[in-house]
ChimeraX commands (.cxc) that place a marker at each C-alpha (Angstrom):
marker #1 position 0.36,-0.11,-0.35 radius 0.5
marker #1 position 2.87,2.39,0.95 radius 0.5
marker #1 position 4.63,1.40,-2.71 radius 0.5
marker #1 position 1.45,2.40,-4.51 radius 0.5
marker #1 position 1.35,5.59,-2.46 radius 0.5
marker #1 position 4.57,6.59,-3.24 radius 0.5
marker #1 position 4.02,5.11,-6.59 radius 0.5
marker #1 position 0.96,7.45,-7.22 radius 0.5
marker #1 position 2.84,10.75,-5.92 radius 0.5
marker #1 position 5.42,10.44,-8.56 radius 0.5
marker #1 position 2.70,9.80,-11.38 radius 0.5
marker #1 position 1.02,13.05,-10.12 radius 0.5
marker #1 position 4.25,15.06,-10.33 radius 0.5
marker #1 position 5.36,13.82,-13.99 radius 0.5
marker #1 position 1.74,14.82,-15.10 radius 0.5
marker #1 position 1.68,18.40,-13.38 radius 0.5
marker #1 position 5.13,18.51,-15.35 radius 0.5
marker #1 position 3.94,17.06,-18.58 radius 0.5
marker #1 position 0.67,19.74,-18.43 radius 0.5
marker #1 position 3.31,22.66,-17.50 radius 0.5
marker #1 position 5.26,21.76,-20.49 radius 0.5
marker #1 position 2.16,21.47,-22.72 radius 0.5
marker #1 position 1.24,25.06,-21.83 radius 0.5
marker #1 position 4.80,26.24,-22.67 radius 0.5
marker #1 position 5.03,24.82,-25.35 radius 0.5
marker #1 position 1.68,26.11,-26.46 radius 0.5
marker #1 position 2.53,29.56,-25.76 radius 0.5
marker #1 position 5.85,29.58,-27.76 radius 0.5
marker #1 position 4.00,27.90,-30.84 radius 0.5
marker #1 position 0.98,31.05,-30.59 radius 0.5
marker #1 position 4.06,33.59,-30.24 radius 0.5
marker #1 position 5.68,32.21,-33.33 radius 0.5
marker #1 position 2.67,32.33,-35.08 radius 0.5
marker #1 position 1.87,36.16,-33.68 radius 0.5
marker #1 position 5.29,36.90,-34.82 radius 0.5
marker #1 position 4.81,35.69,-38.06 radius 0.5
marker #1 position 1.50,37.38,-38.54 radius 0.5
marker #1 position 3.41,40.80,-37.73 radius 0.5
marker #1 position 5.43,40.26,-40.85 radius 0.5
marker #1 position 3.10,39.32,-42.99 radius 0.5
marker #1 position 1.00,42.91,-42.39 radius 0.5
marker #1 position 4.63,44.63,-42.30 radius 0.5
marker #1 position 4.87,43.49,-46.17 radius 0.5
marker #1 position 2.09,46.39,-46.75 radius 0.5
marker #1 position 4.62,49.52,-46.32 radius 0.5
marker #1 position 6.49,47.87,-49.25 radius 0.5
marker #1 position 3.71,48.83,-51.03 radius 0.5
marker #1 position 2.89,52.04,-49.92 radius 0.5
marker #1 position 6.64,53.32,-50.35 radius 0.5
marker #1 position 6.92,51.42,-54.10 radius 0.5
marker #1 position 4.00,54.26,-54.93 radius 0.5
marker #1 position 6.00,56.79,-53.84 radius 0.5
marker #1 position 8.63,56.01,-56.15 radius 0.5
marker #1 position 6.84,55.11,-58.84 radius 0.5
marker #1 position 3.83,57.16,-61.30 radius 0.5
marker #1 position 2.98,60.18,-59.63 radius 0.5
marker #1 position 4.53,59.41,-56.39 radius 0.5
marker #1 position 6.44,62.00,-54.35 radius 0.5
marker #1 position 9.91,60.30,-54.65 radius 0.5
marker #1 position 9.53,59.52,-58.43 radius 0.5
marker #1 position 12.19,62.27,-59.87 radius 0.5
marker #1 position 15.93,62.35,-58.37 radius 0.5
marker #1 position 15.26,65.56,-57.43 radius 0.5
marker #1 position 12.79,64.97,-55.21 radius 0.5
marker #1 position 15.14,62.31,-53.63 radius 0.5
marker #1 position 18.56,64.17,-53.69 radius 0.5
marker #1 position 16.75,66.03,-50.23 radius 0.5
marker #1 position 14.98,65.01,-47.01 radius 0.5
marker #1 position 11.09,64.51,-47.56 radius 0.5
marker #1 position 9.47,64.30,-43.91 radius 0.5
marker #1 position 5.80,64.34,-45.79 radius 0.5
marker #1 position 7.21,61.12,-47.43 radius 0.5
marker #1 position 8.76,59.48,-44.11 radius 0.5
marker #1 position 11.90,60.05,-46.66 radius 0.5
marker #1 position 15.52,61.15,-46.03 radius 0.5
marker #1 position 18.20,61.69,-48.18 radius 0.5
marker #1 position 20.74,60.39,-46.28 radius 0.5
marker #1 position 21.45,57.32,-44.25 radius 0.5
marker #1 position 19.88,57.71,-40.88 radius 0.5
marker #1 position 21.74,56.88,-37.73 radius 0.5
marker #1 position 21.03,52.98,-36.35 radius 0.5
marker #1 position 21.63,51.29,-33.21 radius 0.5
marker #1 position 23.68,48.40,-32.76 radius 0.5
marker #1 position 21.09,45.73,-34.48 radius 0.5
marker #1 position 21.05,48.34,-37.30 radius 0.5
marker #1 position 17.77,49.94,-36.39 radius 0.5
marker #1 position 17.38,53.40,-37.43 radius 0.5
marker #1 position 16.85,55.24,-34.28 radius 0.5
marker #1 position 14.35,57.03,-35.67 radius 0.5
marker #1 position 12.00,54.14,-35.44 radius 0.5
marker #1 position 13.19,53.56,-31.93 radius 0.5
marker #1 position 11.69,56.88,-30.78 radius 0.5
marker #1 position 8.73,59.35,-31.36 radius 0.5
marker #1 position 11.08,62.36,-31.08 radius 0.5
marker #1 position 13.65,61.36,-33.55 radius 0.5
marker #1 position 10.59,59.87,-35.92 radius 0.5
marker #1 position 9.23,63.31,-35.90 radius 0.5
marker #1 position 12.20,64.86,-37.13 radius 0.5
marker #1 position 12.28,62.04,-40.32 radius 0.5
marker #1 position 8.51,61.45,-41.45 radius 0.5
marker #1 position 4.79,62.34,-40.09 radius 0.5
marker #1 position 2.37,60.25,-37.85 radius 0.5
marker #1 position 0.21,60.22,-41.25 radius 0.5
marker #1 position 2.05,57.88,-42.90 radius 0.5
marker #1 position 1.63,55.05,-40.25 radius 0.5
marker #1 position -0.18,51.95,-41.89 radius 0.5
marker #1 position -3.26,51.11,-39.50 radius 0.5
marker #1 position -5.09,48.42,-39.25 radius 0.5
marker #1 position -7.75,48.84,-36.32 radius 0.5
marker #1 position -9.33,45.02,-36.66 radius 0.5
marker #1 position -6.17,43.71,-36.64 radius 0.5
marker #1 position -4.76,46.05,-34.20 radius 0.5
marker #1 position -1.53,46.76,-36.04 radius 0.5
marker #1 position 0.13,49.63,-36.74 radius 0.5
marker #1 position 3.47,50.16,-39.16 radius 0.5
marker #1 position 5.66,52.87,-39.12 radius 0.5
marker #1 position 8.08,53.08,-41.59 radius 0.5
marker #1 position 11.40,54.94,-42.75 radius 0.5
marker #1 position 13.02,55.57,-46.14 radius 0.5
marker #1 position 16.65,56.47,-46.38 radius 0.5
marker #1 position 19.11,56.70,-49.28 radius 0.5
marker #1 position 22.06,54.97,-48.09 radius 0.5
marker #1 position 24.13,58.44,-48.95 radius 0.5
marker #1 position 26.45,60.29,-46.47 radius 0.5
marker #1 position 25.12,63.61,-48.33 radius 0.5
marker #1 position 22.34,65.14,-49.94 radius 0.5
marker #1 position 23.09,65.61,-53.06 radius 0.5
marker #1 position 23.18,64.02,-56.11 radius 0.5
marker #1 position 24.27,60.86,-56.10 radius 0.5
marker #1 position 26.10,60.99,-59.37 radius 0.5
marker #1 position 28.54,63.39,-58.10 radius 0.5
marker #1 position 29.01,61.95,-55.05 radius 0.5
marker #1 position 30.14,58.83,-56.59 radius 0.5
marker #1 position 30.66,55.23,-54.94 radius 0.5
marker #1 position 32.60,57.06,-52.08 radius 0.5
marker #1 position 29.58,58.76,-50.91 radius 0.5
marker #1 position 26.64,56.69,-51.64 radius 0.5
marker #1 position 25.90,52.38,-51.76 radius 0.5
marker #1 position 25.49,51.50,-55.22 radius 0.5
marker #1 position 24.77,48.06,-56.88 radius 0.5
marker #1 position 27.24,45.94,-57.87 radius 0.5
marker #1 position 28.62,47.62,-61.32 radius 0.5
marker #1 position 28.85,45.38,-64.61 radius 0.5
marker #1 position 32.57,45.00,-64.13 radius 0.5
marker #1 position 31.86,43.06,-61.07 radius 0.5
marker #1 position 32.20,39.45,-61.59 radius 0.5
marker #1 position 30.10,37.51,-59.09 radius 0.5
marker #1 position 30.40,34.14,-60.44 radius 0.5
marker #1 position 29.59,32.55,-64.08 radius 0.5
marker #1 position 31.75,33.42,-66.96 radius 0.5
marker #1 position 33.92,36.62,-67.56 radius 0.5
marker #1 position 32.77,36.07,-71.32 radius 0.5
marker #1 position 28.94,36.38,-70.15 radius 0.5
marker #1 position 29.41,39.34,-68.54 radius 0.5
marker #1 position 30.75,41.23,-71.19 radius 0.5
marker #1 position 27.74,40.62,-73.49 radius 0.5
marker #1 position 24.95,42.16,-71.34 radius 0.5
marker #1 position 23.60,45.35,-71.30 radius 0.5
marker #1 position 25.48,47.16,-68.08 radius 0.5
marker #1 position 22.25,48.68,-65.85 radius 0.5
marker #1 position 21.80,51.94,-65.41 radius 0.5
marker #1 position 23.51,53.93,-62.78 radius 0.5
marker #1 position 21.32,53.17,-59.67 radius 0.5
marker #1 position 21.39,54.01,-55.53 radius 0.5
marker #1 position 20.27,51.66,-53.01 radius 0.5
marker #1 position 17.65,52.95,-50.21 radius 0.5
marker #1 position 16.45,51.51,-47.30 radius 0.5
marker #1 position 13.26,50.83,-46.42 radius 0.5
marker #1 position 13.12,50.28,-42.60 radius 0.5
marker #1 position 9.28,49.02,-40.43 radius 0.5
marker #1 position 8.19,48.98,-37.03 radius 0.5
marker #1 position 4.94,46.83,-36.97 radius 0.5
marker #1 position 3.29,47.34,-33.35 radius 0.5
marker #1 position 0.63,44.63,-32.64 radius 0.5
marker #1 position -1.30,43.77,-30.21 radius 0.5
marker #1 position -0.49,43.71,-26.39 radius 0.5
marker #1 position 2.64,46.43,-27.64 radius 0.5
marker #1 position 4.28,43.32,-29.38 radius 0.5
marker #1 position 6.78,44.70,-32.12 radius 0.5
marker #1 position 8.49,43.41,-35.25 radius 0.5
marker #1 position 11.52,45.36,-37.13 radius 0.5
marker #1 position 12.21,44.32,-40.99 radius 0.5
marker #1 position 14.37,45.84,-43.42 radius 0.5
marker #1 position 14.32,45.89,-47.07 radius 0.5
marker #1 position 16.39,47.39,-49.52 radius 0.5
marker #1 position 15.85,48.07,-53.18 radius 0.5
marker #1 position 17.53,49.98,-56.19 radius 0.5
marker #1 position 16.44,52.70,-58.24 radius 0.5
marker #1 position 17.50,54.24,-61.12 radius 0.5
marker #1 position 19.20,57.41,-61.46 radius 0.5
marker #1 position 17.45,58.68,-64.41 radius 0.5
marker link #1:1,2 radius 0.2
marker link #1:2,3 radius 0.2
marker link #1:3,4 radius 0.2
marker link #1:4,5 radius 0.2
marker link #1:5,6 radius 0.2
marker link #1:6,7 radius 0.2
marker link #1:7,8 radius 0.2
marker link #1:8,9 radius 0.2
marker link #1:9,10 radius 0.2
marker link #1:10,11 radius 0.2
marker link #1:11,12 radius 0.2
marker link #1:12,13 radius 0.2
marker link #1:13,14 radius 0.2
marker link #1:14,15 radius 0.2
marker link #1:15,16 radius 0.2
marker link #1:16,17 radius 0.2
marker link #1:17,18 radius 0.2
marker link #1:18,19 radius 0.2
marker link #1:19,20 radius 0.2
marker link #1:20,21 radius 0.2
marker link #1:21,22 radius 0.2
marker link #1:22,23 radius 0.2
marker link #1:23,24 radius 0.2
marker link #1:24,25 radius 0.2
marker link #1:25,26 radius 0.2
marker link #1:26,27 radius 0.2
marker link #1:27,28 radius 0.2
marker link #1:28,29 radius 0.2
marker link #1:29,30 radius 0.2
marker link #1:30,31 radius 0.2
marker link #1:31,32 radius 0.2
marker link #1:32,33 radius 0.2
marker link #1:33,34 radius 0.2
marker link #1:34,35 radius 0.2
marker link #1:35,36 radius 0.2
marker link #1:36,37 radius 0.2
marker link #1:37,38 radius 0.2
marker link #1:38,39 radius 0.2
marker link #1:39,40 radius 0.2
marker link #1:40,41 radius 0.2
marker link #1:41,42 radius 0.2
marker link #1:42,43 radius 0.2
marker link #1:43,44 radius 0.2
marker link #1:44,45 radius 0.2
marker link #1:45,46 radius 0.2
marker link #1:46,47 radius 0.2
marker link #1:47,48 radius 0.2
marker link #1:48,49 radius 0.2
marker link #1:49,50 radius 0.2
marker link #1:50,51 radius 0.2
marker link #1:51,52 radius 0.2
marker link #1:52,53 radius 0.2
marker link #1:53,54 radius 0.2
marker link #1:54,55 radius 0.2
marker link #1:55,56 radius 0.2
marker link #1:56,57 radius 0.2
marker link #1:57,58 radius 0.2
marker link #1:58,59 radius 0.2
marker link #1:59,60 radius 0.2
marker link #1:60,61 radius 0.2
marker link #1:61,62 radius 0.2
marker link #1:62,63 radius 0.2
marker link #1:63,64 radius 0.2
marker link #1:64,65 radius 0.2
marker link #1:65,66 radius 0.2
marker link #1:66,67 radius 0.2
marker link #1:67,68 radius 0.2
marker link #1:68,69 radius 0.2
marker link #1:69,70 radius 0.2
marker link #1:70,71 radius 0.2
marker link #1:71,72 radius 0.2
marker link #1:72,73 radius 0.2
marker link #1:73,74 radius 0.2
marker link #1:74,75 radius 0.2
marker link #1:75,76 radius 0.2
marker link #1:76,77 radius 0.2
marker link #1:77,78 radius 0.2
marker link #1:78,79 radius 0.2
marker link #1:79,80 radius 0.2
marker link #1:80,81 radius 0.2
marker link #1:81,82 radius 0.2
marker link #1:82,83 radius 0.2
marker link #1:83,84 radius 0.2
marker link #1:84,85 radius 0.2
marker link #1:85,86 radius 0.2
marker link #1:86,87 radius 0.2
marker link #1:87,88 radius 0.2
marker link #1:88,89 radius 0.2
marker link #1:89,90 radius 0.2
marker link #1:90,91 radius 0.2
marker link #1:91,92 radius 0.2
marker link #1:92,93 radius 0.2
marker link #1:93,94 radius 0.2
marker link #1:94,95 radius 0.2
marker link #1:95,96 radius 0.2
marker link #1:96,97 radius 0.2
marker link #1:97,98 radius 0.2
marker link #1:98,99 radius 0.2
marker link #1:99,100 radius 0.2
marker link #1:100,101 radius 0.2
marker link #1:101,102 radius 0.2
marker link #1:102,103 radius 0.2
marker link #1:103,104 radius 0.2
marker link #1:104,105 radius 0.2
marker link #1:105,106 radius 0.2
marker link #1:106,107 radius 0.2
marker link #1:107,108 radius 0.2
marker link #1:108,109 radius 0.2
marker link #1:109,110 radius 0.2
marker link #1:110,111 radius 0.2
marker link #1:111,112 radius 0.2
marker link #1:112,113 radius 0.2
marker link #1:113,114 radius 0.2
marker link #1:114,115 radius 0.2
marker link #1:115,116 radius 0.2
marker link #1:116,117 radius 0.2
marker link #1:117,118 radius 0.2
marker link #1:118,119 radius 0.2
marker link #1:119,120 radius 0.2
marker link #1:120,121 radius 0.2
marker link #1:121,122 radius 0.2
marker link #1:122,123 radius 0.2
marker link #1:123,124 radius 0.2
marker link #1:124,125 radius 0.2
marker link #1:125,126 radius 0.2
marker link #1:126,127 radius 0.2
marker link #1:127,128 radius 0.2
marker link #1:128,129 radius 0.2
marker link #1:129,130 radius 0.2
marker link #1:130,131 radius 0.2
marker link #1:131,132 radius 0.2
marker link #1:132,133 radius 0.2
marker link #1:133,134 radius 0.2
marker link #1:134,135 radius 0.2
marker link #1:135,136 radius 0.2
marker link #1:136,137 radius 0.2
marker link #1:137,138 radius 0.2
marker link #1:138,139 radius 0.2
marker link #1:139,140 radius 0.2
marker link #1:140,141 radius 0.2
marker link #1:141,142 radius 0.2
marker link #1:142,143 radius 0.2
marker link #1:143,144 radius 0.2
marker link #1:144,145 radius 0.2
marker link #1:145,146 radius 0.2
marker link #1:146,147 radius 0.2
marker link #1:147,148 radius 0.2
marker link #1:148,149 radius 0.2
marker link #1:149,150 radius 0.2
marker link #1:150,151 radius 0.2
marker link #1:151,152 radius 0.2
marker link #1:152,153 radius 0.2
marker link #1:153,154 radius 0.2
marker link #1:154,155 radius 0.2
marker link #1:155,156 radius 0.2
marker link #1:156,157 radius 0.2
marker link #1:157,158 radius 0.2
marker link #1:158,159 radius 0.2
marker link #1:159,160 radius 0.2
marker link #1:160,161 radius 0.2
marker link #1:161,162 radius 0.2
marker link #1:162,163 radius 0.2
marker link #1:163,164 radius 0.2
marker link #1:164,165 radius 0.2
marker link #1:165,166 radius 0.2
marker link #1:166,167 radius 0.2
marker link #1:167,168 radius 0.2
marker link #1:168,169 radius 0.2
marker link #1:169,170 radius 0.2
marker link #1:170,171 radius 0.2
marker link #1:171,172 radius 0.2
marker link #1:172,173 radius 0.2
marker link #1:173,174 radius 0.2
marker link #1:174,175 radius 0.2
marker link #1:175,176 radius 0.2
marker link #1:176,177 radius 0.2
marker link #1:177,178 radius 0.2
marker link #1:178,179 radius 0.2
marker link #1:179,180 radius 0.2
marker link #1:180,181 radius 0.2
marker link #1:181,182 radius 0.2
marker link #1:182,183 radius 0.2
marker link #1:183,184 radius 0.2
marker link #1:184,185 radius 0.2
marker link #1:185,186 radius 0.2
marker link #1:186,187 radius 0.2
marker link #1:187,188 radius 0.2
marker link #1:188,189 radius 0.2
marker link #1:189,190 radius 0.2
marker link #1:190,191 radius 0.2
view
């Protein structure tokens, strides 16, 4: 009888441990799904920014991209970042107000998601990238940069137009003040 009671206590302790472990696993799985959803929501900012760079958008002309444009959350120079590469403008409202405006935030009240973004041109000065050159701006690899394949093949391709690299940084805030930071870079031909 004593032996049976000891075994039952051990089984009870094991059952409690399994239930707690299952709850922790479910919470972790829920957090991962929640994070993935915020990442998917953040892609809305990419669409909004591409509209600004095309058609009749605010940043379609090279002249518009050569200076800061607060109304488009745009900086003509590379923004200061923290040690993880996140622009400090996304970490504080005061710093953000120097670069952008709250009116550009993308909000989904149903999902309780807010997307704040900044666009910065990866140049060290607000001027034409053509005059700054490679020492002042980040450019994609040129046609002369062999990145694999055949060097003979590279000579037969048409050279790409000169283009400048831009960085889109996003802060996606969800329910319970959960935040996800995302970045994307793209090149835009200067014409």
